[in-house]
C-alpha positions in Angstrom: -6.0 -62.4 -13.1 -7.4 -65.9 -12.6 -6.1 -68.4 -10.1 -5.0 -70.6 -13.0 -2.8 -67.8 -14.5 -1.4 -67.1 -11.0 -0.5 -70.7 -10.2 0.8 -71.5 -13.6 3.0 -68.4 -13.6 4.3 -69.2 -10.2 5.2 -72.7 -11.2 6.9 -71.4 -14.4 8.8 -68.8 -12.3 10.0 -71.5 -9.8 11.0 -73.8 -12.6 12.9 -71.0 -14.4 14.7 -69.9 -11.3 15.6 -73.5 -10.4 17.0 -74.2 -13.9 19.0 -71.0 -14.1 20.4 -71.2 -10.6 20.9 -74.9 -10.8 22.7 -75.0 -14.1 24.9 -72.1 -13.2 25.8 -73.8 -9.8 26.7 -76.9 -11.7 29.0 -75.0 -14.1 30.5 -73.1 -11.2 31.1 -76.3 -9.2 32.8 -77.9 -12.2 34.9 -74.8 -12.8 35.8 -74.6 -9.1 37.1 -78.2 -9.2 39.6 -77.1 -11.9 41.1 -74.2 -9.8 44.4 -75.2 -8.2 44.3 -74.3 -4.5 47.7 -72.7 -4.7 46.2 -69.9 -6.8 43.6 -69.0 -4.1 44.4 -66.3 -1.6 43.9 -67.5 2.0 41.2 -65.5 3.9 42.4 -63.2 6.6 42.9 -64.9 9.9 42.0 -61.9 12.1 38.7 -62.0 13.8 36.0 -59.6 12.7 33.7 -57.7 15.0 30.0 -58.2 14.6 29.6 -54.7 13.0 32.4 -55.3 10.5 31.1 -58.8 9.5 27.5 -57.5 9.3 28.4 -54.6 7.0 30.6 -56.8 4.8 28.0 -59.5 4.4 25.1 -57.1 3.9 27.1 -55.1 1.3 27.2 -58.2 -0.9 23.9 -59.9 -0.1 21.6 -56.9 -0.3 22.8 -55.6 -3.8 22.5 -59.2 -5.1 18.9 -59.4 -3.7 18.1 -56.0 -5.4 19.4 -57.2 -8.8 17.3 -60.4 -8.6 14.2 -58.5 -7.6 14.7 -55.8 -10.2 13.5 -58.2 -12.8 10.0 -57.0 -12.0 11.1 -53.8 -13.8 13.1 -55.4 -16.6 10.6 -58.2 -17.4 12.9 -60.7 -15.8 16.1 -59.9 -17.8 18.1 -58.7 -14.8 16.9 -61.6 -12.7 18.0 -64.2 -15.2 21.4 -62.6 -15.7 21.8 -62.0 -12.0 20.7 -65.5 -11.0 23.1 -67.1 -13.5 26.0 -65.0 -12.1 24.9 -65.9 -8.5 24.7 -69.6 -9.4 28.2 -69.5 -10.9 29.5 -67.7 -7.8 27.8 -70.1 -5.4 29.0 -73.2 -7.3 32.5 -71.9 -7.6 32.8 -70.9 -3.9 31.4 -74.2 -2.7 33.8 -76.2 -4.9 36.8 -74.3 -3.8 35.7 -74.6 -0.1 35.2 -78.3 -0.4 38.6 -78.7 -2.1 40.3 -76.6 0.6 38.7 -77.8 3.8 36.5 -80.8 2.9 32.8 -81.3 2.5 32.0 -81.7 6.2 33.9 -78.5 7.2 32.4 -76.5 4.3 28.9 -77.5 5.3 29.6 -77.3 9.0 30.8 -73.7 8.7 27.8 -72.5 6.8 24.8 -74.6 7.9 23.4 -72.1 10.3 22.9 -69.2 7.8 23.1 -70.6 4.3 19.6 -72.0 4.1 18.1 -68.6 4.9 20.3 -66.8 2.4 20.0 -69.4 -0.3 16.2 -69.6 -0.1 15.8 -65.9 0.2 17.9 -65.4 -3.0 16.0 -68.2 -4.7 12.7 -66.6 -3.8 14.0 -63.2 -5.0 14.8 -64.9 -8.3 11.2 -66.2 -8.5 9.9 -62.7 -7.7 11.9 -61.1 -10.5 10.5 -63.4 -13.1 6.9 -63.9 -11.8 5.2 -60.7 -13.2 6.6 -61.5 -16.7 5.0 -64.9 -16.7 1.7 -63.5 -15.4 1.7 -61.0 -18.3 2.6 -63.7 -20.8 -0.1 -66.0 -19.5 -2.9 -63.4 -19.3 -5.2 -62.8 -22.1 -5.3 -59.2 -23.4 -9.1 -59.3 -24.1 -10.0 -57.8 -20.8 -9.9 -54.2 -21.9 -7.5 -53.4 -19.1 -4.4 -51.4 -20.1 -0.9 -53.1 -20.2 0.3 -50.7 -17.4 -2.7 -51.8 -15.2 -2.1 -55.5 -15.8 1.6 -55.0 -15.2 0.9 -53.3 -11.9 -1.4 -56.0 -10.8 1.2 -58.6 -11.6 3.9 -56.7 -9.6 1.5 -56.3 -6.7 1.0 -60.1 -6.6 4.8 -60.4 -5.8 4.7 -58.3 -2.6 4.3 -61.3 -0.1 7.2 -63.1 -1.8 9.3 -59.9 -1.8 8.7 -59.4 2.0 9.4 -63.1 2.7 12.7 -63.1 0.7 13.8 -59.9 2.3 13.1 -61.3 5.8 15.0 -64.4 4.9 18.0 -62.5 3.6 18.2 -60.3 6.7 17.9 -63.3 8.9 20.7 -65.0 7.1 22.9 -61.9 7.3 22.4 -61.5 11.0 23.2 -65.2 11.7 26.2 -65.2 9.4 27.6 -62.1 11.1 27.1 -63.7 14.5 28.9 -66.9 13.2 31.7 -65.0 11.6 32.3 -62.7 14.5 32.4 -65.6 17.0 34.8 -67.9 15.1 
């Protein structure tokens, strides 16, 4: 794989992840603004322990991360579908939070952990699409089998996989600390 193929594929993956997540967030935000607050259940007021918060948060973030990264096996399909669903969820959640408690409070309650989680999930979306773009950009005149080219493409995602995994776990730990201390 040439450096040009690698960099072009990376840029296409970043652009695709940005478009899918961004458009879905926009749709989710617009939909969230249409939801009357009277139809939203209030969150429980009891305080969670760190363990309870950690398990609850990890049980939603880790499967989401897995779905996004699984695109390396499905040629990006599960990543695109999962990223669109994630974007809808994030946009809807944010719009409802802003409508319920205001922009400052919504950002103020999530600023410590959301950058880690969002960037980790964004990077997982890039990872899930990246090998597919590498395969599409590579010429097939090398005499190397499709399976070997696919494996090289998948191996090139490992640094991104590890980085996104570390970001997700960092966000989970910080969010559990915030939730258990508020």
